[in-house]
C-alpha positions as CSV (number, residue, x, y, z in Angstrom):
1,X,-3.6,26.8,1.8
2,X,-5.3,29.6,4.2
3,X,-8.4,32.2,4.2
4,X,-7.0,35.6,3.6
5,X,-8.0,36.8,6.6
6,X,-6.4,33.9,8.8
7,X,-4.1,35.5,11.1
8,X,-0.2,34.7,11.9
9,X,-0.9,31.8,14.9
10,X,-3.6,30.3,13.5
11,X,-4.6,27.7,12.3
12,X,-4.2,27.9,8.5
13,X,-4.4,24.4,7.0
14,X,-4.3,20.5,7.6
15,X,-2.9,17.4,5.4
16,X,-4.0,13.9,5.9
17,X,-1.2,11.3,6.2
18,X,-2.5,8.0,5.4
19,X,-1.8,4.7,3.6
20,X,-3.4,4.6,0.6
21,X,-4.2,8.9,-0.7
22,X,-6.7,7.5,-3.8
23,X,-9.2,5.4,-1.6
24,X,-8.9,8.4,1.1
25,X,-9.4,10.2,-0.9
26,X,-12.8,8.9,-2.5
27,X,-14.3,8.3,0.8
28,X,-13.9,12.1,2.0
29,X,-14.9,13.6,-1.5
30,X,-18.2,11.7,-0.6
31,X,-18.5,12.2,2.7
32,X,-18.1,16.0,2.8
33,X,-19.0,16.7,-1.1
34,X,-15.3,17.9,-1.4
35,X,-13.1,18.1,-5.5
36,X,-9.8,16.5,-6.1
37,X,-7.5,18.6,-7.8
38,X,-3.7,17.6,-8.3
39,X,-0.5,20.0,-7.9
40,X,3.0,19.1,-8.8
41,X,3.8,17.9,-5.2
42,X,0.6,16.0,-3.8
43,X,-2.8,16.1,-4.3
44,X,-5.7,18.7,-2.5
45,X,-9.3,18.3,-1.6
46,X,-11.5,21.1,-2.8
47,X,-14.8,22.5,-1.5
48,X,-16.3,25.3,-3.8
49,X,-13.8,27.0,-5.6
50,X,-11.0,27.0,-2.9
51,X,-8.3,24.0,-1.6
52,X,-9.5,22.3,1.9
53,X,-6.8,19.6,2.3
54,X,-3.8,18.0,1.2
55,X,-3.0,14.1,1.0
56,X,-0.2,12.9,1.3
57,X,1.6,9.1,1.5
58,X,2.4,7.9,4.9
59,X,5.3,6.1,4.4
60,X,6.8,8.9,2.1
61,X,8.1,10.9,5.1
62,X,10.5,8.5,6.9
63,X,10.3,11.5,9.9
64,X,6.8,11.0,11.0
65,X,6.4,7.0,10.0
66,X,6.6,6.6,13.9
67,X,3.2,8.4,14.1
68,X,0.1,7.0,13.5
69,X,-2.0,7.6,10.0
70,X,-3.2,11.1,11.2
71,X,-4.6,14.3,10.2
72,X,-2.0,17.0,10.8
73,X,-3.3,21.0,11.6
74,X,-0.7,23.8,10.2
75,X,-0.5,27.0,12.3
76,X,0.5,30.2,10.6
77,X,3.9,31.6,11.0
78,X,5.9,34.6,10.0
79,X,9.0,32.2,9.9
80,X,9.3,29.0,9.3
81,X,13.5,29.0,11.2
82,X,12.2,31.5,13.9
83,X,9.4,29.2,14.9
84,X,11.3,26.3,15.1
85,X,14.3,27.7,17.1
86,X,11.0,29.0,19.3
87,X,9.9,25.7,20.0
88,X,13.5,23.8,21.1
89,X,14.2,27.1,23.4
90,X,10.7,26.2,24.8
91,X,11.1,22.5,25.1
92,X,9.5,21.0,22.0
93,X,11.4,20.0,19.0
94,X,11.5,19.6,15.4
95,X,10.1,16.5,13.9
96,X,10.8,17.7,9.9
97,X,12.8,20.7,8.8
98,X,12.0,22.9,6.6
99,X,10.6,22.2,3.3
100,X,9.2,23.9,0.0
101,X,5.8,23.2,-1.0
102,X,3.2,23.8,-3.6
103,X,2.1,26.6,-1.7
104,X,5.2,27.4,0.4
105,X,7.4,26.4,3.8
106,X,6.6,23.9,5.8
107,X,8.4,22.0,8.8
108,X,7.0,20.1,11.5
109,X,7.2,20.3,15.1
110,X,6.5,18.8,18.8
111,X,5.5,20.5,21.1
112,X,6.4,20.1,25.3
113,X,4.7,17.3,26.1
114,X,5.3,15.3,22.9
115,X,2.0,16.0,20.1
116,X,3.2,16.6,16.3
117,X,1.8,20.0,15.0
118,X,2.6,21.6,11.4
119,X,3.7,24.8,10.9
120,X,3.4,27.0,7.3
121,X,4.9,30.4,6.1
122,X,3.3,32.6,3.1
123,X,5.4,31.1,-0.6
124,X,8.3,33.7,-1.2
125,X,9.0,32.3,-4.6
126,X,8.0,34.0,-7.3
127,X,5.5,32.9,-9.3
128,X,3.8,30.8,-5.8
129,X,0.4,31.6,-5.5
130,X,-1.1,30.4,-2.0
131,X,-3.9,28.8,-2.0
132,X,-6.6,30.1,0.3
133,X,-8.9,27.6,2.2
134,X,-12.5,27.8,2.4
135,X,-13.8,29.2,6.0
136,X,-15.7,26.7,8.1
137,X,-13.9,23.6,7.1
138,X,-12.3,23.1,10.5
139,X,-14.7,24.2,13.5
140,X,-12.3,22.8,16.2
141,X,-8.8,22.0,17.1
142,X,-8.5,20.5,20.6
143,X,-5.1,18.8,22.1
144,X,-5.5,15.7,24.1
145,X,-2.4,15.7,26.8
146,X,-1.6,13.9,29.6
147,X,0.7,17.7,31.0
148,X,-1.6,20.4,30.7
149,X,-0.4,22.8,33.1
150,X,2.9,22.4,30.8
151,X,1.4,22.8,27.1
152,X,-0.7,25.9,28.2
153,X,2.7,27.9,29.3
154,X,4.1,26.4,25.7
155,X,1.3,27.2,23.5
156,X,1.3,30.9,24.9
157,X,5.3,31.9,24.8
158,X,5.0,30.3,21.2
159,X,1.8,31.6,19.0
160,X,0.7,33.5,21.7
161,X,-2.7,32.4,21.9
162,X,-4.8,32.8,24.7
163,X,-6.0,29.6,27.2
164,X,-8.0,30.3,30.1
165,X,-10.0,28.2,31.9
166,X,-14.1,28.4,31.2
167,X,-16.6,26.2,33.3
168,X,-13.8,23.2,33.7
169,X,-13.1,23.5,30.2
170,X,-9.7,25.0,28.7
171,X,-10.1,27.5,25.7
172,X,-7.9,28.3,23.4
173,X,-8.6,31.8,21.8
174,X,-7.2,34.9,19.7
175,X,-8.6,38.4,18.7
176,X,-11.8,36.2,16.8
177,X,-12.7,34.1,20.0
178,X,-12.5,29.7,21.2
179,X,-11.2,28.4,18.2
180,X,-10.1,24.8,20.3
181,X,-8.8,23.5,23.4
182,X,-7.3,21.7,25.8
183,X,-8.1,18.3,27.4
184,X,-6.4,16.2,29.4
185,X,-5.7,12.8,29.3
186,X,-6.9,10.7,31.9
187,X,-5.4,7.4,32.7
188,X,-9.0,5.5,31.9
189,X,-8.6,6.6,28.6
190,X,-7.1,3.6,28.0
191,X,-10.0,1.7,27.1
192,X,-11.2,4.0,24.3
193,X,-10.0,1.6,21.8
194,X,-9.7,3.9,19.2
195,X,-7.0,6.4,21.3
196,X,-5.1,3.5,22.6
197,X,-4.4,2.2,18.8
198,X,-3.0,5.5,18.2
199,X,-0.5,4.6,21.2
200,X,0.0,0.8,19.8
201,X,0.8,2.5,16.8
202,X,3.8,5.1,18.1
203,X,5.2,2.4,20.0
204,X,5.4,4.9,22.9
205,X,5.3,3.8,26.7
206,X,1.7,5.9,26.7
207,X,-1.0,3.8,25.6
208,X,-2.8,7.0,24.4
209,X,0.3,9.9,22.9
210,X,-0.6,13.6,23.6
211,X,-2.1,14.3,19.6
212,X,-4.5,16.8,18.3
213,X,-7.3,16.2,16.9
214,X,-9.2,18.0,14.2
215,X,-13.1,18.5,13.8
216,X,-14.5,19.1,10.8
217,X,-17.7,21.5,10.4
218,X,-21.0,19.8,9.7
219,X,-24.4,20.5,10.0
220,X,-26.1,17.8,11.9
221,X,-23.3,15.4,13.8
222,X,-26.4,12.5,13.8
223,X,-27.1,12.9,10.0
224,X,-23.2,12.6,9.3
225,X,-22.1,10.4,11.3
226,X,-24.9,8.0,9.3
227,X,-23.9,9.1,5.8
228,X,-20.0,8.0,7.0
229,X,-20.8,4.9,8.2
230,X,-22.7,3.7,5.0
231,X,-19.3,4.7,3.1
232,X,-17.5,2.7,5.3
233,X,-16.3,4.9,8.0
234,X,-16.3,3.2,11.6
235,X,-17.8,5.3,14.0
236,X,-15.9,5.1,17.5
237,X,-18.3,8.2,19.5
238,X,-21.8,9.1,18.0
239,X,-23.1,12.7,18.9
240,X,-21.9,14.1,22.3
241,X,-21.8,17.8,23.4
242,X,-18.5,19.8,24.0
243,X,-19.0,21.8,26.4
244,X,-20.8,25.2,25.2
245,X,-19.4,24.2,22.0
246,X,-21.8,22.3,20.0
247,X,-21.6,18.1,19.4
248,X,-19.3,16.5,18.1
249,X,-18.8,12.6,17.1
250,X,-15.3,10.7,16.5
251,X,-15.0,8.7,13.5
252,X,-12.5,6.1,12.0
253,X,-11.9,6.8,8.0
254,X,-12.0,3.5,5.8
255,X,-7.7,3.8,5.9
256,X,-7.7,3.6,10.0
257,X,-7.9,7.9,10.6
258,X,-9.3,9.2,13.4
259,X,-11.2,12.5,12.8
260,X,-14.0,14.2,14.3
261,X,-17.1,16.5,13.1
262,X,-18.5,19.1,15.3
263,X,-22.1,20.5,14.6
264,X,-22.0,24.0,16.5
265,X,-24.3,25.9,18.6
């Protein structure tokens, strides 16, 4: 579930919550060249010899039924219980309490501005072997929120992330370098149909709710977009620059889940 070199406080795993796991698996396998393997509790997408992500049926989780179908990123933590308590102390909350999975303990928390986020702890039970997520599957993680001024100190305290503005963009980093960013949710973003759909799904007053966007790593954004579109994906934003990081595009899979791809410079 996490590469051995992935430190505590780093993004380490992703889960797809979707309406049709079988159809979704078929799309992502064909889009990225992944494979699927089954485990006692879920289905895994695999690249080369290591897991890439898990797929779950959205309606199976009562606590997140109001959340849209989505990709959910997970941060590796030393203790699920301590991290949940820290989130609550800092003004966040807990959506799904600690649960045992195929590869350890997991929970879903909510940040101070309303965004959902997963946390994961190395397995402790005898015989449990942590999966190893293939490196370079996810290129970037971006928090979109109307209140970055609240999110910045919150995540500094929650995970010890380094957060700083560089050239008008707020970067997230650790000892390995930049791994994501924070952008302010602007009022005129309501015109973006793909973001507004997320808000309608949640029933929020905000047409566009705070959320984490996952960017999958690709060699060429334009080529991937054309390939994904031929498989039934909807293209919401073709290749555009992401500050000094690279070129990205935003798509929606055939089940309606939004994701991004990034070709780094």
